[in-house]
N, C-alpha and C positions, 0 to 999 in steps of 0.2 A: 322719721327725722333723725333718731336717734340711733336707728338701725343703719341709716346711710354712716351716720360720722363713724360709727363703731367699723362699719365694712372698710373703709377709706384706712381708718386711723390699722385697721389688721394688716391690707395692702400696702401700708407703709412699711408698719415693721416687717413682715417679711421679707419684703424687697430688702430691705439692705442687712437682712441676715442672708437670703440667698445668694449674695456677693461676697459670703464668707466661708460658704457651705464645700467640701475639699473634691463633689463633684465638680463643680464650677469650674473649678482650678483647674481641674483633668482632663474636666471637654476642653478649654483653650487650649492643648495639645493635639487634641485629633487633626489629623490630615487627611483629604482626599487628594491622593494622589492621581487619579483620575482626572482631574482636572489641572492637569499641569500642562502649560504649553510654551512652544519658544520662539513664536515667528512674530508674532505682536510686540513681546517684551525684546526680543532683538532689535525690533525697529524703535521702540521707546530709546534703548539705550543708544542705538547710531542717533537719533537726534540729538539726544545729550550732548554725546560725543562730537557732533559738527559745532553746537554754538560755543564747546569750548576749546575745540581749537582753533574757531574762527577767532574766538577770543586772546587766545592768546599767540595767533599768528601774526596778529594786526595792532598787538600793541594794548588791547582795551582788557586785559585780565581782571580789570576791576570791576567790571559791570559781566563777565564771562556766567558768572553765576546768576545774574536778574536774566539772562538770554537762556541758559539753563533750563530756568523755572517756565519762562514763556511754552520751553520749549515738551512741557511734560502735559501739554493738553494732549499728546499722543497717546498718553494712558489713558485719558478716559474713551469711552464709548466703543472699545475693544470687540464688543459682540456685535453693535451695528449695523445694516447693511448699509454700504456706502455710501449710497444715496440719501440715508436718513440723518448718518455722520457727519457728512459734510457741512449741512447749519448749526450743528450744536457744535460742531467743531468750531465755528466761525462765533456763535457766544461765547463759548469758552474762551478765545482769544480776547473777544473785549470785556469780558471779566476781568482776566487776570492781568491785562493792561492798565485798567480801570485801578486794581487792587493795589500795583505798582502807584498808580498817582495818587491814591488816596497816602500810601506810606510815604512816598516821597513828599507831598504837602505837610506832615506832621514833622517829617523831618528839618523837611525846609525852613518851616515857621518853628521851629525848635520847640516844637508842643508841650506843654506840664505834662507829666504822666498819666494824670487822671484823664487830659483829655484825649492822650494813644489809649488808655484802656478802651472808655469810651468807644472811640471809632472802629477800633480793631473787632471790640465787640459787636458792634454792630453791623459789620462787616462780615463777621462769621456767620452771626444768624440772617443776616439776607443771602447769601454766598449758599449756604446751607439750604435754604429752603426755594433758592431759585435751580440749584443741581436735582433736588426730590422732586418738585412743581414741575420738570423740564423730562425727566426718566432718564437724567443721566448717571451712570454708572462709571465707576474710576476711583479716582483716590479722593474724591471728594472735596468738601468746601476748605479743606486745611491748607491744601494748593494755594490758594488763593489769600488767605490768613498769612503763612510764610512768607508768599512773595510780599506781600504788605508790611511786613515785618522788617523785612531783608533791605527794602527800596528805603524805610526811616531812618537805618543806619549808616545806611550810605551815601544819601543827600545833603549836600551844605550848602549849593548855590542852584542858581536857576540854569545851568550847564549841566549840575549832575540831574536834576530833573529832567532835562530832555536825551541825556545818553541814556536815563535807564528806561523810560519810556519808549526809545528808541530799539533797545536792545530788546527790550522782552518782545515788544512787536516784532522784531528780527526772529525772536525763538520763537514765537506763534505761528511764525510761516514756515520756520522748518518743520517744528513739531508738527502741522497739518498736513504737509507737505509726507516727510514718513508715516502717517496715520493711513493716508487714500494712497500712499505708493500702489500697492498693488492692482488698485480699482483704474490708475492713471496709468502703468504701465500695460493694462490688457487693452485699454481702449489707443492708447499709443500705436500696439502691436497689431490692434483689429482682429482681435482672439473673439472668441465668445464669449460675453459678460451674460450672465444671469439675468433675464426679461420675468420673471417670477415677479409679480405683483408684490408689492410690500406693503401689508397693513397697516399703520400706524398714523396718529393724530398728527395735522401739518404742526410745524414748529410755531407759525404765528397765531394758530388756535389753540395751543397748549399756553400761548404768553395771555392771551385774553381772558382766558379760563380765569376763574377764583380760585385758589389754592385750597387744598383740601385742609378744613381745621383740624386733624391730628399735625399736618408739616409747620401751620402757623403754632401750632404748641410748643412744638419740638424746637420753631424758629427760635422763640420767646426764651426757652430752657437755656438753648446755646447762648444767647446773648448773657442770662444769668450767671451759668457756670464759669464762663471767658472770662468776665468782668469779675466777678468774687475771684475766682483763681489767680489772675494777675495780681489784685488786688493786697490777697495774702501775701505773694510772692512780695509785693515792693514791702509789704511794713513785716516781714521775717529780713529783707534785707537781698534780696537773692538778684542779680545782675541782671538778668535777662528773663523777666517776670513773664514776658509774651509767650516765652515757651510753655507755662503752666498751663494761661490760655490754651496755647494748641494740646497740651495733653487731654483737656477738657472736651475738644471739640472733636479730636479724634476721638473719644470715647463716647458722644452723643450724637454721631452721625446718623446711626440709625435709630428709626422711630423708636422700634420696641425697645423694653426695660431692658429684657433678657440679651441682645444683642450688645445693649449696652454695657450689660457688666461684663461681656463676653471679651467685648474689644478694650475696654478695660484695662480687665486684668491682662489679656495678649499685649495689648501695649504697653503695659509694666515691666511684663516680663522679659520682653524683647527689646525695651531701653535698655533693663539692666545689661544685659548681655552686649548690647551694640554698644553700648559706653564704654565697655574694658577693650570692645574690638575699636573704638575709635579714639582713645586712650593711648591706645600701642599706636595708631598710625600718625598722630598728630606730634609725638612724641619723637617720630622715627626722622622727622622731618624732609617728607618728601619730595618737599619743591611743586611746581606748577604742575609739568607731566606727571608725575608720580601721582600725586593728588587728581588729574585727569583719570586716570588707567583706575583709581580706585573707586572714582566717583560713578564711574560708568560700568563696571563691575556690582558695584554696591546695588546702582540703579537695574540692570536686567535682573538680577537674585531678587531683587523686592518685588520687581513685575513679574516673575517668575513663582513666586510665590502669593501672589495677593489672593487670587483664586482658591486658595488652599489654606493655608496658615498663615491668619492678620500677625502671628507674634514672630514668626521667620521674616513676615515683611518689615517689619517694625526693629527687628535685629539690621537689616541691610539697610532700611532709610536714616536709621541713628547714625551711623560714621558717615553718608552719603551726606545728608543733611549740613553736619557739621565741619567736612569736609568742603561744602558749598560755600556755605560763610568764611572759612580761611582762606579759600583761594583771593579773594578780595580783601579781606579785613585782616585775615590773622585771628588764630584762637589758639590757649593751650592746653594741656590735655585735661585741666582742671573745668573746663567747659564741658567735658562728658561727663561729670560726675555732676555739675550744676542740673548738666539735661535730665539728670534721672531724679532729683530732688522735686524738681518743676514738675517734672512728668508725675509723679507720686500726687504731687496738692493738685495738679489735672485733672487726673482719673478718678481720685477721692471726690472731690467736689463734683466733675459730672454724675457719679453716681450714687450721692446726695442727693443731689438737685434733681436726678431723674427719680429716684425713689420717694422724695417727698411728691411731689407733682403727677406720681403714677394715679392713673386712672385703676378701678377695680378690675375693666376688662383686660389689663395687662397684668394682672396679677402674675408674679412668674409660675406662682402653685398650678396656674391654668395652662401653661402652656405644655405645649408635647417636649419631650424630651429631645426630639429632632430634630428641632427649630436652632434655624441659625438668621 
C-alpha cells in the first residue's frame, strides 16, 4: 500500500515538473509539414463563408456567427471514408444544435453564473466523452462549448431561441454538404466510386457500447477542470469566465497527460500571438464584410495547420473566434487581452487536474519521446 502511494506521489510530482521542462516547450514548436493539406480546409472555409455571406445578405448578421459554428462540423471526420462520415456528421449536427439549445436556455432564463458554469462544464465533459467514444476526429468538444457560450450571450427571448437554433441547424446542413461534396459530386456525375469495403463498427453499435473507463475518467477530469477554471475567472473578476473553461477543455481533449501538456502549451503560445493579431483586427474597424474575410482566412489557416502544429492553429483560431463574436455582439481590442488571461487560467488548471489524477501508467517519464 505504501509503495503504491509513493508511486502515485512520485508520478504526480514528475507530471508537474514535466510541464516545466524546456524540452517540452521546444517540442510544441515541432511541425510535420508532410501532413499539410489544402482541399479539406478549403471546404471548411467555404462552408463558413457561405453561412456568413447568407447571414449578411439576408439581414441576419446577429445569428450568422451561430450558423458559422454549425458549419464547423465540416472540420470533423476529415480522414473518414464518406460512407462512414455521413452518419457521424449527423450526430455532430444534433450535438451542436443541442449545445446551442443548452446555451440559449441559460441565456433565456438569465441563469446565475454558478448554474451556467455547472451546465457548460457538464456539457464539456459529455461532448468530450461522446467525441472520443465515437472515434470522431477534428476540433473536439471545444466547438460545442463555444457554441453554447455564444448562444448564452445572444438569447434574450423565445424569438432569439428559435432563431439561434434555426441558424445553427442551417449551418450544419451547409457544413455537412461541404464535407460530403466530393462524394455527392462523384455520385451525381456517375463516375467511378471506390467500392473497396470499409471495415468499421457501425454508429449504432458504437453508441450502444459502454464507454472505456479511461474515457469516462478523462470526461470527469474535464468537468472538474472547466468548472474550476471558470469559477476562478469569476472570482478574479474576468468578464468572460467560460473562455477559461475552454482553455482547460482544449488542453485536456487528449486522454494522455503528455498530450494534455503539449496541447496546453501550444494553445497558450498560440493565444498570446493570436491575441496580438486579434487586437489589431478589432482595432481596425473592419466592418461586417471585412470581418467575414478575416474569419474565413483564419479558419482556413487553422484547418491547414491542425494536423501539423496546434500552436499555429490556436494562433489562427483566437482572432477567428473573437471576430465571430464581434460580428454579432461587438468586442473591443481589450477582449484579446482577456482571452489570453482566461486561457492561462484554463491551461494551468487543466494541466494541474490532469497531473493530480494521473495514473502510474501515464507517467510522462515512461512515454516515448516521439509520442504526440
